[in-house]
C-alpha positions as CSV (number, residue, x, y, z in Angstrom):
1,M,0.0,0.0,0.0
2,N,2.9,2.4,0.7
3,H,3.7,2.3,-3.1
4,I,0.8,4.7,-3.6
5,M,2.9,7.4,-2.0
6,K,4.9,7.6,-5.2
7,T,4.7,11.1,-6.7
8,V,3.9,9.7,-10.1
9,M,0.6,8.2,-8.9
10,K,-2.3,9.6,-10.8
11,Q,-5.3,7.9,-9.1
12,I,-6.5,6.6,-5.8
13,K,-9.1,3.9,-5.3
14,I,-12.3,5.5,-4.0
15,P,-14.3,3.5,-1.3
16,S,-17.5,2.0,-2.7
17,D,-19.8,4.0,-0.4
18,L,-18.2,7.2,-1.7
19,I,-18.6,6.1,-5.3
20,K,-22.4,5.7,-4.6
21,M,-22.5,9.1,-3.0
22,N,-20.7,10.6,-5.9
23,T,-23.4,9.3,-8.4
24,I,-25.8,11.6,-6.6
25,F,-23.6,14.6,-7.1
26,A,-22.7,13.7,-10.7
27,A,-26.4,13.1,-11.6
28,Q,-27.0,16.8,-11.0
29,G,-23.8,18.0,-12.6
30,Y,-21.8,18.7,-9.5
31,E,-18.1,17.9,-8.7
32,A,-17.1,16.1,-5.5
33,F,-13.6,15.5,-4.1
34,L,-12.4,13.5,-1.2
35,V,-10.1,15.9,0.8
36,G,-8.1,16.3,4.0
37,G,-6.9,13.7,6.4
38,A,-8.6,10.8,4.7
39,V,-6.5,11.3,1.5
40,R,-3.4,11.7,3.6
41,D,-4.1,8.5,5.4
42,M,-4.8,6.6,2.2
43,L,-1.4,7.8,0.8
44,L,0.2,6.5,4.0
45,G,-1.4,3.1,3.5
46,K,-3.7,3.6,6.5
47,P,-7.5,2.9,6.7
48,A,-9.5,6.1,6.3
49,T,-13.1,6.2,7.5
50,D,-13.5,9.8,8.5
51,W,-14.4,11.4,5.2
52,D,-14.5,15.0,4.2
53,I,-15.9,16.1,0.9
54,A,-15.4,19.3,-1.1
55,T,-17.8,20.2,-3.8
56,N,-18.9,23.1,-6.1
57,A,-22.5,22.5,-4.9
58,T,-23.7,25.1,-2.3
59,P,-24.9,23.9,1.1
60,Q,-28.5,24.5,0.0
61,E,-27.9,22.4,-3.1
62,V,-26.3,19.6,-1.0
63,T,-29.2,19.7,1.4
64,A,-31.6,19.1,-1.5
65,L,-29.6,16.1,-2.8
66,F,-29.7,14.0,0.4
67,R,-32.3,12.8,2.8
68,K,-30.6,13.6,6.1
69,V,-28.4,16.7,6.2
70,I,-27.4,18.6,9.4
71,P,-26.3,22.3,9.0
72,T,-23.3,21.8,11.4
73,G,-21.3,24.7,10.0
74,I,-23.5,26.1,7.3
75,E,-22.2,29.7,8.0
76,H,-18.8,28.4,6.8
77,G,-20.3,26.4,3.9
78,T,-20.3,23.0,5.7
79,V,-23.1,20.5,6.3
80,T,-23.0,16.9,7.6
81,V,-24.6,14.3,5.4
82,H,-25.8,11.1,6.9
83,F,-25.2,8.5,4.1
84,M,-25.1,4.7,4.2
85,G,-24.2,4.7,7.9
86,H,-21.5,7.4,7.6
87,E,-21.5,11.0,8.9
88,I,-19.7,12.9,6.1
89,E,-18.8,16.6,6.2
90,V,-19.4,18.3,2.9
91,T,-18.0,21.8,2.3
92,T,-18.5,24.0,-0.7
93,Y,-15.3,25.2,-2.4
94,R,-14.4,28.4,-0.6
95,T,-11.7,30.9,0.1
96,D,-11.3,32.6,3.5
97,I,-10.9,36.4,4.0
98,G,-9.4,37.7,7.2
99,Y,-9.0,35.9,10.6
100,S,-9.5,38.7,13.2
101,D,-10.0,36.2,16.1
102,G,-7.3,33.8,15.1
103,R,-9.7,31.0,14.5
104,H,-12.7,31.8,12.2
105,P,-12.5,33.6,8.9
106,D,-14.1,37.1,9.0
107,K,-15.7,36.3,5.7
108,I,-15.9,33.4,3.3
109,A,-16.4,33.4,-0.4
110,Y,-17.3,30.4,-2.5
111,A,-14.5,29.5,-4.8
112,A,-14.7,28.3,-8.4
113,T,-12.3,25.4,-8.3
114,I,-10.9,22.7,-6.1
115,Q,-7.5,24.3,-6.5
116,D,-8.7,27.5,-5.0
117,D,-10.2,25.6,-2.1
118,L,-7.0,23.7,-1.4
119,S,-5.0,26.9,-1.2
120,R,-6.7,27.8,2.1
121,R,-5.7,24.6,3.9
122,D,-3.0,24.3,6.6
123,F,-0.3,21.8,5.4
124,T,0.6,20.4,2.0
125,M,-0.1,16.9,3.2
126,N,-3.7,18.0,3.9
127,A,-4.1,20.0,0.6
128,I,-4.6,17.0,-1.7
129,A,-8.0,16.2,-3.3
130,V,-9.2,13.0,-5.1
131,N,-12.0,13.3,-7.7
132,M,-14.7,10.9,-6.5
133,L,-15.8,10.1,-10.1
134,S,-12.4,9.4,-11.6
135,G,-10.1,8.9,-8.6
136,K,-7.7,11.4,-10.2
137,V,-5.5,13.2,-7.7
138,T,-5.2,17.0,-7.5
139,D,-2.1,18.1,-5.7
140,P,-1.1,21.7,-6.4
141,F,1.3,22.0,-3.5
142,N,3.2,18.7,-3.9
143,G,1.7,17.2,-0.8
144,R,2.4,13.7,-2.0
145,R,6.0,14.5,-2.3
146,D,6.1,15.8,1.3
147,I,4.2,12.7,2.5
148,K,6.7,10.5,0.7
149,H,9.6,12.3,2.4
150,K,7.7,12.6,5.8
151,I,7.7,16.4,5.9
152,I,5.1,18.8,7.4
153,R,5.1,22.0,5.4
154,S,2.7,24.8,5.4
155,V,0.6,25.8,2.4
156,G,2.2,29.1,1.4
157,N,3.7,31.4,4.0
158,P,3.7,29.6,7.3
159,A,3.3,32.7,9.4
160,D,0.2,33.6,7.4
161,R,-1.3,30.1,7.9
162,F,-0.6,30.1,11.6
163,T,-2.0,33.6,12.3
164,E,-5.2,32.6,10.6
165,D,-5.8,29.9,13.2
166,G,-3.8,29.6,16.4
167,L,-4.4,25.9,16.6
168,R,-2.4,25.1,13.4
169,P,1.0,25.3,15.1
170,I,-0.1,22.8,17.7
171,R,-1.5,20.6,15.0
172,A,1.9,20.7,13.3
173,L,3.6,19.5,16.5
174,R,0.9,16.9,17.1
175,F,1.2,15.5,13.5
176,S,5.0,15.3,14.0
177,A,4.5,13.0,17.0
178,Q,1.6,11.1,15.5
179,L,3.0,10.5,12.0
180,G,6.8,10.6,12.8
181,F,7.2,13.4,10.3
182,V,9.8,16.2,10.4
183,I,8.5,19.8,10.4
184,E,10.0,21.8,7.6
185,K,12.5,24.4,8.8
186,K,10.6,27.6,7.9
187,T,7.3,26.1,9.1
188,F,8.9,25.1,12.4
189,E,10.5,28.5,12.9
190,A,7.2,30.3,12.3
191,I,5.7,28.6,15.3
192,S,7.9,30.8,17.5
193,D,7.2,34.0,15.6
194,P,5.8,36.6,18.2
195,A,2.7,37.2,16.2
196,V,2.0,33.5,15.9
197,R,2.7,32.9,19.6
198,K,0.2,35.6,20.5
199,I,-2.5,33.9,18.4
200,T,-1.7,30.4,19.6
201,A,-1.8,31.5,23.3
202,G,-5.3,32.8,22.7
203,I,-6.9,29.6,21.6
204,S,-9.5,28.0,23.8
205,I,-8.4,25.6,26.4
206,E,-10.7,22.9,25.0
207,R,-9.0,23.1,21.6
208,F,-5.6,22.7,23.2
209,R,-6.9,19.8,25.3
210,D,-8.2,18.0,22.3
211,E,-4.8,18.3,20.5
212,L,-3.0,17.2,23.6
213,I,-5.2,14.1,23.8
214,K,-4.4,13.3,20.1
215,M,-0.7,13.8,20.8
216,L,-0.8,11.4,23.8
217,Q,-2.2,8.8,21.5
218,A,0.9,9.0,19.3
219,P,3.6,6.2,19.3
220,E,6.0,8.5,21.0
221,P,4.3,11.6,22.6
222,S,7.7,12.9,23.8
223,I,8.5,14.0,20.2
224,G,5.6,16.4,20.2
225,L,5.9,17.3,23.8
226,H,9.5,18.3,23.4
227,F,8.6,20.4,20.4
228,M,5.8,22.0,22.4
229,E,8.3,22.9,25.1
230,Q,10.9,24.2,22.6
231,T,8.4,26.5,20.9
232,G,7.0,27.8,24.2
233,V,3.5,26.4,23.5
234,L,3.5,24.0,26.4
235,L,3.9,26.6,29.1
236,F,1.1,28.7,27.6
237,F,-1.3,26.1,28.8
238,I,0.5,24.1,31.4
239,P,2.9,26.5,33.2
240,E,3.3,24.0,36.0
241,F,5.8,22.1,33.8
242,G,8.2,25.1,34.0
243,P,10.1,24.1,37.3
244,C,10.5,20.5,36.0
245,R,13.0,21.5,33.4
246,G,16.5,21.3,35.0
247,C,15.2,19.7,38.2
248,I,17.9,17.0,38.4
249,Q,17.1,13.6,39.9
250,A,20.3,11.7,39.3
251,D,22.4,10.8,42.3
252,S,24.8,8.0,43.4
253,R,22.0,5.4,43.5
254,G,21.5,5.6,39.7
255,F,17.7,5.5,39.7
256,H,17.3,8.4,37.3
257,E,19.1,9.5,34.2
258,F,16.9,12.5,33.2
259,D,15.6,15.6,34.8
260,V,12.0,15.6,35.9
261,M,10.7,17.1,32.6
262,D,12.3,14.5,30.3
263,H,11.4,11.7,32.8
264,L,7.8,12.7,32.5
265,F,7.9,12.9,28.7
266,Y,9.6,9.5,28.4
267,A,7.3,7.9,31.0
268,C,4.5,9.0,28.8
269,D,6.1,7.1,25.9
270,G,6.3,4.0,28.1
271,A,2.6,4.0,28.9
272,P,0.1,2.1,26.7
273,A,-0.8,4.2,23.7
274,G,-4.5,3.3,23.8
275,N,-4.9,4.2,27.5
276,L,-5.5,7.9,27.9
277,I,-5.8,7.6,31.7
278,V,-2.4,6.0,32.1
279,R,-0.7,8.3,29.6
280,L,-2.0,11.4,31.4
281,A,-1.0,9.9,34.8
282,A,2.5,9.2,33.4
283,L,2.8,12.7,32.0
284,F,2.0,14.3,35.4
285,H,3.0,11.7,38.0
286,D,6.1,13.5,39.2
287,I,5.2,17.1,38.4
288,G,5.3,17.9,42.1
289,K,8.9,16.9,42.6
290,P,10.5,20.3,42.2
291,A,8.4,21.6,45.0
292,V,9.6,19.0,47.5
293,K,13.2,18.4,46.3
294,E,15.8,18.3,49.1
295,T,19.5,17.2,49.3
296,E,20.6,14.9,52.1
297,D,24.2,14.3,53.1
298,T,24.7,10.5,53.5
299,G,27.8,11.1,55.7
300,S,30.0,9.1,53.3
301,G,31.0,12.0,51.0
302,T,28.0,11.6,48.7
303,V,24.6,13.2,48.7
304,Q,21.2,11.9,47.9
305,L,18.3,13.7,46.4
306,T,14.9,13.2,48.1
307,F,11.4,14.0,47.0
308,Y,9.4,13.0,50.0
309,N,5.6,13.1,49.6
310,H,5.9,14.2,45.9
311,E,3.1,11.9,44.9
312,T,0.6,13.8,47.1
313,V,1.9,17.2,45.8
314,S,1.8,15.9,42.2
315,A,-1.8,14.7,42.7
316,E,-2.8,18.1,43.9
317,I,-1.2,19.8,40.9
318,V,-2.5,17.5,38.3
319,H,-6.0,17.8,39.7
320,K,-5.9,21.6,39.2
321,I,-4.4,21.2,35.7
322,L,-7.1,18.7,34.5
323,I,-9.8,20.9,35.9
324,R,-8.4,23.9,34.0
325,L,-8.1,21.8,30.8
326,R,-11.8,20.8,31.3
327,F,-11.4,17.0,31.3
328,P,-14.4,15.0,32.4
329,N,-14.7,14.4,36.1
330,T,-14.2,10.7,35.8
331,V,-10.8,11.3,34.0
332,I,-9.8,13.9,36.6
333,D,-10.6,11.5,39.5
334,D,-8.9,8.5,38.0
335,V,-5.7,10.2,36.9
336,T,-5.4,12.1,40.2
337,H,-5.9,8.8,42.1
338,L,-3.2,7.0,40.0
339,V,-0.7,9.8,40.6
340,K,-1.3,9.8,44.3
341,Q,-0.9,6.0,44.5
342,H,2.0,5.5,42.2
343,M,4.7,5.2,44.9
344,F,3.6,1.8,46.3
345,H,6.4,-0.6,47.4
346,Y,5.4,-4.3,47.5
347,E,7.5,-6.8,49.5
348,E,7.0,-10.5,49.4
349,N,6.5,-10.6,53.2
350,W,3.3,-8.7,52.9
351,S,0.4,-10.6,54.6
352,D,-2.8,-11.3,52.7
353,A,-4.4,-8.7,54.8
354,A,-1.8,-6.2,53.6
355,V,-2.6,-7.1,50.0
356,R,-6.3,-6.6,50.7
357,R,-5.6,-3.2,52.3
358,F,-3.6,-2.3,49.2
359,L,-6.4,-3.2,46.9
360,V,-8.9,-1.1,48.9
361,R,-6.5,1.9,48.9
362,V,-5.7,1.8,45.2
363,H,-9.2,0.7,44.0
364,T,-9.6,-2.7,42.4
365,D,-10.8,-1.2,39.1
366,L,-7.6,0.8,38.7
367,V,-5.0,-1.9,39.7
368,D,-4.1,-2.7,36.1
369,D,-3.7,1.0,35.3
370,L,-1.6,1.5,38.3
371,F,0.7,-1.4,37.3
372,A,0.9,0.1,33.8
373,L,1.9,3.5,35.3
374,R,4.6,1.8,37.4
375,I,6.0,0.2,34.2
376,A,5.9,3.5,32.4
377,D,7.6,5.2,35.3
378,I,10.5,2.7,35.3
379,Y,10.8,3.1,31.5
380,G,11.1,6.8,31.9
381,M,14.1,6.5,34.2
382,H,16.5,5.2,31.4
383,R,14.2,4.7,28.4
384,I,14.7,0.9,28.7
385,P,11.6,-1.3,28.5
386,V,10.8,-3.3,31.6
387,R,11.5,-7.0,31.3
388,I,8.5,-8.3,33.1
389,H,9.7,-11.9,33.8
390,D,13.4,-11.5,34.3
391,S,14.0,-8.1,35.9
392,E,13.7,-7.4,39.6
393,A,11.1,-4.8,39.1
394,G,9.1,-7.0,36.7
395,K,9.3,-10.0,39.0
396,N,8.1,-7.9,41.9
397,L,5.0,-6.7,39.9
398,C,4.3,-10.2,38.7
399,A,4.4,-11.5,42.3
400,L,2.0,-8.8,43.5
401,H,-0.3,-9.3,40.5
402,D,-0.5,-13.1,41.2
403,R,-1.4,-12.4,44.9
404,I,-4.1,-9.9,43.8
405,K,-5.6,-12.3,41.4
406,K,-5.8,-15.0,44.1
407,I,-7.6,-12.6,46.5
408,L,-10.0,-11.4,43.8
409,D,-10.7,-15.0,42.8
410,E,-11.6,-15.8,46.4
411,K,-14.2,-12.9,46.2
412,T,-13.1,-11.6,49.6
413,A,-15.0,-8.5,50.8
414,L,-13.1,-5.4,49.8
415,H,-16.0,-2.9,49.8
416,I,-18.9,-2.2,52.1
417,R,-21.3,-3.6,49.5
418,D,-19.4,-7.0,49.9
419,L,-20.2,-7.3,53.6
420,A,-22.6,-10.0,54.8
421,V,-24.7,-7.3,56.4
422,S,-26.3,-4.2,54.9
423,G,-27.5,-0.9,56.2
424,S,-31.0,-2.3,56.3
425,D,-29.8,-5.2,58.4
426,L,-28.2,-2.8,60.9
427,K,-31.4,-0.7,60.9
428,N,-33.5,-3.7,61.7
429,A,-31.1,-4.5,64.5
430,G,-31.9,-1.1,66.1
431,I,-29.0,1.0,64.8
432,P,-30.3,4.2,63.3
433,A,-29.3,5.4,59.8
434,G,-26.8,8.3,59.9
435,P,-23.1,8.9,60.6
436,L,-22.9,6.2,63.3
437,M,-24.1,3.6,60.9
438,G,-21.6,4.7,58.4
439,K,-18.8,4.4,60.9
440,I,-19.9,1.0,62.0
441,L,-20.1,-0.3,58.4
442,Q,-16.5,1.0,57.8
443,Q,-15.3,-0.7,61.0
444,L,-16.9,-4.0,60.0
445,L,-15.1,-3.8,56.6
446,D,-11.8,-3.2,58.3
447,I,-12.4,-6.3,60.5
448,V,-13.3,-8.4,57.5
449,I,-10.3,-7.2,55.5
450,E,-8.0,-8.4,58.3
451,D,-10.0,-11.7,58.8
452,P,-12.4,-12.7,55.9
453,G,-13.7,-15.5,58.1
454,Q,-15.6,-12.8,60.1
455,N,-17.8,-12.0,57.2
456,T,-21.0,-13.7,58.3
457,K,-24.2,-12.0,59.1
458,E,-24.4,-13.4,62.6
459,T,-20.9,-12.3,63.5
460,L,-21.1,-8.9,62.0
461,L,-24.4,-8.1,63.6
462,K,-23.0,-9.0,67.0
463,I,-20.0,-6.8,66.4
464,A,-22.2,-4.0,65.2
465,K,-24.4,-4.1,68.2
466,N,-21.4,-4.0,70.5
467,Y,-20.0,-0.9,68.7
468,A,-23.4,0.8,68.8
469,A,-23.6,0.2,72.6
470,M,-20.2,1.8,73.3
């Protein structure tokens, strides 16, 4: 499939559903082109199911052609067509005039040709169109060449493109991480242009967040994160990273090779690409280290660096950051919890009760994520993958994992809902609902965690009555 990246290629195979859609356009004498990311992905040999269409039909004419059309961006010439199970954005050829707010054109004008429409797009790799009737490729800015050579290059003057929309510089950095492409020199330099930086700093926090999420899904997010730092973009939105650069961690013990900033970036690389929660936790898990860093004299001519309680401070910081970035509450809660719990230290002499207490503290539904975060943390120390079955750290995690599995298989009570008595049972035994009942239920759980054999209704009711009578 990668052979289709050759510059000499004249045609691309159009998906059958789009061919059927095109017959509707063609029957009324309209042109229709597949454009944007779908074309780029096809040229890269990747599946493309998120389709954008450009056409010389006006939004009103498109609406008349299809049964279900939503005017999602009709003021900018865009409607969404529901066709054969797909939601397809269809935009009339247009040119944009002025970008006073650094995001939306002040005025749009419908254009005559697909070439005119492509000239308003951000990067050459995204400014390629494929005729849906013939499959012929229109590539006025040599986007196929840049895709072949893995280059991100702006369409026309990069400063002009970037001041039109402040998100475009961040998209360039994200594409670099996502695709493994190099940003062309003038395009990269324009990201740091003062006028561009001003526009970029003014984009909405939600738009930045969405690009950050996409960057964290890249094979190596550190590529884009380093570029975001280098261009100053990162500190526009997450200034808490500032103290992490240059915060040295390496000492005589050899645990860390990198400063806190690089460690966080590389830990992010070491987290599972498809798990946003763990990647976010890896990115922020040590962000509180600079605030608690101290130097201790060992008395033997060497010093050790300490970061006591950094997990708690990091959790407080990440909680504020994720609220500011407007992540969903469930994401905020899970990431914050993982960061706070990431410094666990398992030893083989732990009792079963200690393992159960660990499970209660870290939450059973987040154990796998916590282990993934630990593996990412270790990777970020030296950029060396963790050997699960033949390294000390890997064996330690495996041993704890096996003990956890055994306890979960035994269905031991780990939550109040697992107790052999309920609030209703306590109420029937004469214990009133309220704070006292809540305290008693928690005490019963603590007892059962220490000794699962106590988890019978008769035993727990007896204990509960004794507590209530005290």
